[in-house]
Residue, then its C-alpha position, 0 to 999 in steps of 0.5 A: m154910456c155903459v159900454q166904454p167901462f165894461l169894454q175897458e174893464t175887459l180889456e184890463k182883464h185880458q191884459e193882466g191875464l197876458k201878463r200873468q201867462r207872461e210871467a209863467v212862460k218867463y218862470r218856466l224858461k228861467k226853470l228851463a235855463a236852470r235845468q239845462s245848467e243842472i245837466a250840464k254840470k252833472s254830465s261834467a261831474i260823471r265825465e270827470s269821475i270817470v275820467r278819474k277812474y280811467q287815469e287811476i286804472q292807468a296809474v295802477l298799470d304804470e306802476d305794476l309795469r315799472m315794478t315788473l320791468s324794475h326786477l327784470e332789469m335787476e336780474e339782468r344786470a346781475a347776469v350782465s355783470t357776472l359776464d362781465g367779471l368772466m369776460e375780465r378773466n378772459c382778457s387777463l389770461i389773453q394778456d398773459i399768454e401774448q407776454d409768453l408769446a412775446r418772450l418766446t419770440v425773442a428767444l427764437d430770434q436769438t437762437l437764429t442769431s447765435p448758435d448757442v441755443t441754450s437760450f431758447f430753453s431759458y423759458p420755463e417748462q413749469q410756466a407753460m405747463q401754467i399756463d396750460d392749467r390756467v387756460m383749462d380752468l378758465l375754459s371749465t369755469t367761464d362756459p356762457s350758458s351757465v349764466n342765465l336769466d330765470e326764464a320760468k319766471a319770465e314765462q309766468i310774468l307773461s302768463l300772468t300779464n296775458n290773464m290781465l289782459l284777458l280780463i281787461c279785455s272782457q270788461t271793455p268796451i265799457m259801453k259794450k258791456l253795458i249797453k248789451s245788458y239792456s238786450s231785449e227779446v223782440c220779435l215782429d208782428p206779421e200782422t203789422a207788415h206790408p203784404k211785400l214783406i216775408i216775416s220769418h217764422q221765428g218773427d227775427s227778419a224781414t224779406y221783400t218779395n215783389t209778389w203782393q200776398p194775399l194777406p188780410d187788411l188789418p187795421g194795424r197793416f202797412d199798406t204803402t210803406l214797407n214797414v213792420i214794427s214788433l209785436q212787443a211793445f216798451s213803456f219803461g227801462r232801457h232796451y237794445w236790439e241790433i240788426d243785421v243789415t249785411g250786403k243791404t243797399y237800402w233800409e231803415l230802422g228805428i223806434t216808433y209809437p203804435t200811433i204811426p199811421r199805417k194806411g196811404t201814401t202820407e209821409d208820416c207812414w214813413l219811419g222818422r217822417g212823422g212825429d211818431s217815430w224816429c230812425v236811421e236810413f242807409f240809401d245810396g251810400e248815404y246815412t240819414a237820421w230822420h225824425g218829424g221829417l227833418p234829416h240829418q245827413l250823417t258823416f259816416t261812409k262805411r257800410f256797416c253790418r250790424v246796427g244797434v238800437m237802443c232807447s232809454l225811456p228814463a232819459g228819453l233817449v233813443t240812440f243808434l250805434e255801430a254795433d262792433k264798437m259801440a260807436p254812437l252814429f245819432s242820438f235823438c233826445v225826446g225828453t218824455f216818451s207819450d206812449c210806448l215804444h216798438l222797434a221799427l224796421c224797413p228792408g227796402h225795395d230789392h232794387n234789381g237784386t242789389n237789396a234781396n238779402p233780409i234785414v235780421i234782428c240778431s241776438a245782441l248777446s252773441p259775438t259780432r264779427d269784424l266789420 
């Protein structure tokens, strides 16, 4: 008889516990939605502020351009006006000469019809001399080369605008300058490299070899996947690296926790196939971003020579970029990283010589080539 009340009490307690858990989950859901809204508002405010700054920059440049052009136009109008005056003087003299020519023509006609040639001499010789003097004076005072623009001033304007262009170019693209400031020194750890990978003495490149090298089977060495990770681990801040993949037909690169499996044929050993790593893969002309075994097919078709990898631990973000213009390829929002991070590379098999080039970590501060 005592069993039923005990069972009922147990069920009621369990029911109350489930209700509390439900309320806790609902409250967390509410907080997540509020955080989502807060992030959206902050992001929108940041974008609006940046757009306003660009608009202000554009307004300053537009006003400066307007003022510069107005000065040049004013000088042009002055020169054109002066030339108009000189041209009017020439036209006026031409009209006077035409009138004199007409009178002379009449006088010549009269000498042909009348034996009295005195009419020919009715044209004043003094007037002819005056025309000669006016022509000589006009030709000496209306030399086209006497009217000039201030070309030295124009050259100074061009020089100043070129200096301004160089200054702007030195600061843009802004994201390129900013992201490169996160560049971190890193080298590959040869004790993690698969035995078919040759790691350079400087630790800045990995090259596939078809020969299995007689290396010690260390616990941290990959024995199936052609991976190698960085010696350095990063647990705070923002970090950026550029990797040269010139001439390669297959590669993988990304970020990993030190807990990534190293041994056996499990898929988790591959970059991005497990929950411990994030990567972008290039294979057969296609780009794919991987994490947790989920592929994200990318739409890019251009074969990039340099690929950037950035991780922001404060933001929980892993971003892959085309390094020349810092154009984003793909971003993973992790939220909060649970461990320190290593750079991870896979140069891939040589594919009968088509993929023999090494994969190289570059100095991100050096100029990138035109891709």
